N, C-alpha and C positions, 0 to 999 in steps of 0.2 A: 504493500500500500504506500509506504513512505518512499520506497524505491521508485514506484511509478510516478508519484507526485513530485518528489524532490529531484529525481535524476532525469526521468524521461520527459516530464512536463516542464520543470523549471531549469533543468540542465545543471544542477549542482553536482559536480563530478565526484565529490567525496562519497556520495551514496552509491556510486557505481561499484566501489571496492568491496569484495566479499569479506576480506579481513576486517574491515571497519564494521560492516553490518553484522558480522558474526559476534563481535565483542558486545555490541549493543543488543543483539538478540538474546544473548545469555543474561545480560543485566536486566533486560525487560522482563524475561520469563521469571527471573528470580524475584524481582520487585513485585510483579503481579502475584506470585505465589505467596509471598509474605503478606501482601496487602489483603488478599482474599481469604487467607486461612481462617481468621476468626469467624467470618461469615459462614464458610463451609463447615467448620467444626460445630457451630451453633445449629445449623440446619440438619446436619447428620444426627446430632443428639436429639433434636426436636422430633425428627422423623423416626427415631429409634432404630437407626441403621447400625446395629451393633453386631460385632463378629459372633457367629455361632460356632462353638468349638466342637470338633469331633471327639467322641468318647475315647477313642483309642490313642490319642496323642499323649505325649509325655505330660506329667503333671505341671512341670515348669512352663509348659506351653499354653496352659489353660488360663487365659487372661479374660476377665469379664469386664463388661461396661466400656470397652474400647471401641469407638466408632470405626466402621470400615468405609470403603468406597473413597478413601483418600486419593485414589488415582484420578478422581474427577478434578481435583485441584491441579495435578500435574498436567492433565490434558487441556484444561482451560488455559493455564499459563502458557503452555507450549503452543497451542493453536493461536492465541492472541499474538504471541511473539512472531510466529511464522507469517501470519497475515500482515503484520506491520512491517517486517523487515525483508521478506522474500520477494523475488520477482514472480508475481502471480501469473505471468505469461509462460512460465516454465512448466511443462507438463508433469515433470517429476514431483513438483510441489503438490499438485492436485492428486497424484497417486498417493503421496504420503498422507494428505488430509483424509482421503477416503479410507485408508488403512486405519488411521487413528479413530475415526468416527465409527467405522463398521465393527472393528474388534472391541472398541470401547463400549459400544452398545451391547454387544454380546456379553461382555464382562459385567456390564451393569445389570442385565437381566439375571445372570448367574448370582451376583451379589444380592440382588433384591430377593431372590428366592431363599437364599441362605439367611439373610438378616431379617427381612420382614415376615416371611412365611415360616421362619424358624426351621428350615430344612438344611442341615449342615452339608448335605451332598450337593445342593444346588441343581443346576441342569444336569441331565444325564450325560455321561461321557459321549454317547453316540450322538446326541443332539448338538452338543458343543462342537464336536469334531466335524459334524456335517457342515455347520455354518462357517467354521474356520476354513474348511476345504472350499466352500462356495466363495467366500470373500477373496481368498488367495488365488483361486482360479480366475476370477474376474480380473484381478490385477495382472496375472500372468498372460491371459489371453489378450488383454488390452495392449500390453507391451509388445507381444508377438505381432499383433496385427498392425501396430503403429510403426513397425520397422526397427524396433529395438534389437541390438546385436544379440544373437543367440550363441555367441562364442563362450566357451568355458575356459577360464584361465587358471593356471596353477602357480602358487608362489614358488620362489627359489629358482625354478627353471624358466628363464625368460622367453624361450621359444616353445614351451609346452602349452599348447592350447588346441582345441578343436571345436568344430561347430556342432552344437546339439540339435539344431534344426527344430522340429516339432517337439522333441524331448525337452526343450527349454521349459515348456509349460509345466509338466510334472516336477521338473527340477526346482523351478521357482516356487511352486506350491509347497514342496517338501521343505525348502529353506524357511519360508515365511511361517508356515504352520508349526514346524519343528521348533523354531526359535520362540514363537508365541507360547507354546506349551512348556518349553524349557525355563523361561523366565517365570512362568506361573508356578512351576514346581519349586523353584528356588525361593519364591516369596513365602517363607515360613517362619522367619525370625525377625525381630525388630531391626530394620535397616539392612537386612541381609541381601535382598534382591537389588535394592537401589544402588548399592555400592558398585557391583559389577556392571550395572546399567551405565553408571557414570564413566567408568574406565573404558568400557566398550564404545561408548559415545565419543569419547575423546579420540580413540584410535580411528574411528570412522570420520570424525571431523577432519583429521589429517589426510586420510585416504581420499575423502571426497574432494578436498581442495586440490590434491595432486591429480586425481583422475579427471578433474574438470579443467586442468591447465595443460594445454598441448605440449608446451616446452618441458615442464616438469615431468609429465607422464612419459614423454619420449626419452628424457635423460635417465629416468629411473626404470625404464622398461616395464611400465605397467600400462594396462589398457586405458587409452584416452576415451572418455565418455562425454561428448558435448552436452553441456547443461548440468553435469553432475556437481559442479562447483556450488550450486545453490543448496545442495544437501549439506554443505559445510555449515550453513546458517541453521539448518534444521537440527543438526547434531549439537551445535553450540547452544541453541535454545533449549534442547533437551537437558543439557548439562545444567543450565540455569534453573530450569523447573525442578530438576531432580535434587539440586542442592537445597532449594527452598523446602521441598518435601522432607528431605533428610533431617532438616532442623527439627521437625516435629515427629519424625518416625524413628529417630535414634532411641536407643534403650534408655528408660522404659518408654515405649511408643505412646504418643498421644492419639495417634490415628494409624490405621492399617491401610495399605495400598489397595487391597481387594483385587478381584479379577478384572475390574474395569481398568485398572492400571497395568497389571502384569501382562494380561493378554494383549493389550494394545501396544505397550512399549516393546514387548518381545516381537510382535509382528512388525513394528516400525524398524527395529534393528535388522530383522531379516530382510525387509524390503530395501533398506539402504544398502545392505550387502549385495543384493541382487542387482540393484541399479548401478553400483560402482564396480561390478564384476569382481568382487572380493569375497566370495562366499567362504573360501577356505580360511581367509583371515578372520572371519567371524568365528570359526571353530576354535581358533587360537585365542583371540582376544576375549571371547565369551566362553573360555574353557571351564569356568565355574559352572555355567549353565549346562555345559556338556556333561561334566562329572555328575551333577545332580540328576540329570536325565538318565544317564547310563546306570546309576545306582538303582533307580526304579526299575529299569528294564531288566538288568541282571537279577535283581532280587525276585522279580515276578516270575521270570522264566526258570530260574533255578528252583524256586519253590514248587512250580508246576512239575518240573522234571523229577525232583526227588520224591514228590508225592506219588507220581505215577510209578516210579521205580521201587520205592521203599514202602509205599503206603502211608507215609507221613511226610509232609512238606518240611524242608529245612531252609534256613536263611543264611545268607552270607553276612548281611549287616543286621545289627540289632533292630533297626527300623530304617525304612527308606521314605523320602529322599535322604541323601547323605547327612545333611545337617541334623536330622533326628537321630541318626546313629551316634553322633557325638554327644547329643543331649542325653541319650540313654547311657553313655559311658560316664556321665557325670560332669561334662564340661559345662561351665556357665555360659549362658546365652551371649553376653558381650564378647567373651573369648572366642566363641565359634565365629561370630560375625566379623570381628576384626581380623582373625586369621584368614577367613575367606576373602576379605578385602585385600589383604597382603598378597595372597595368591593371585587375585585378579589383577593387581598392579604389576606383578611379575609377568603375567601372561600378556598384559597390554604392552609392556616394554618389548617382549619377545615378538609380538605382532608388528610393532613399529620397526623392529630391526629388519623385517622382511622387505622394507622399502629399498634396502641396499643389497640384500642377499639375492643376487640374481646370477 
């Protein structure tokens, strides 16, 4: 909005620069988050949107009277900042907005069922997965039909890439839906999910800027994606909105993110990875999300296998996702969260090193 008004209409060149707009996108999202939090908290409490705790969770995890759907604050701050600072003629921005609104709406319905209808399971897994597939497929088909590159690139090897063709659609769907669910699984302790979201956003803020700059992309031998530079501003705004939310979500949390936040933010990160052609970098930078997801998959299939073979299911972890395993081992919640953050920072640095390892 400001880009169109101040640069394209009034010709103020300062607002042309992605670096300048990125800084103020982060500050805008952070300011809006802090400004609106008291209103959101009051409304969530008035509407009795409180987290419904599942019976099988560890005792240390059972916190009552904490409002959920805090992800609405993140989405509001993020969307306002995007609309103010991004070039709204860029098609990628509208893809991002669609993903945030669609997956956010799905998460809202899930949270509403849990909080208002007092059903801790929320939407059925099948229903949730169906709509995730639907929204991600719409994005993938749109990109495919609009002529978006269907090349798949690998890190480290600068000449290793091939054209997926029509297989780009299921690949993009897998990345978007997988990341959405991975962040959702990680959102289990105060501040746990938002930390890796922050570090992963920073990584893609850098990669988006490089991918959208022809000279930098050519020099670093990563795929040049025209228009991807605007995603730098989106990632920067996400960092600002996440920092504002973390202020209130850090232990002991005053508000929970809820599925409205985790599903949409995960889908956003997956979408940015697809748009910048850096899907494998997402697996590195978002390694905490990958570990959490793998712990659930391994636990589930190992239990089924041992039950079929021995008549009684066995477990590798005390509880999955992985953060619950450490809770069961007696680790205090802040210790788990901070150590996962440290791991996330290490993985982010490793991902950034891929800019030069070619």
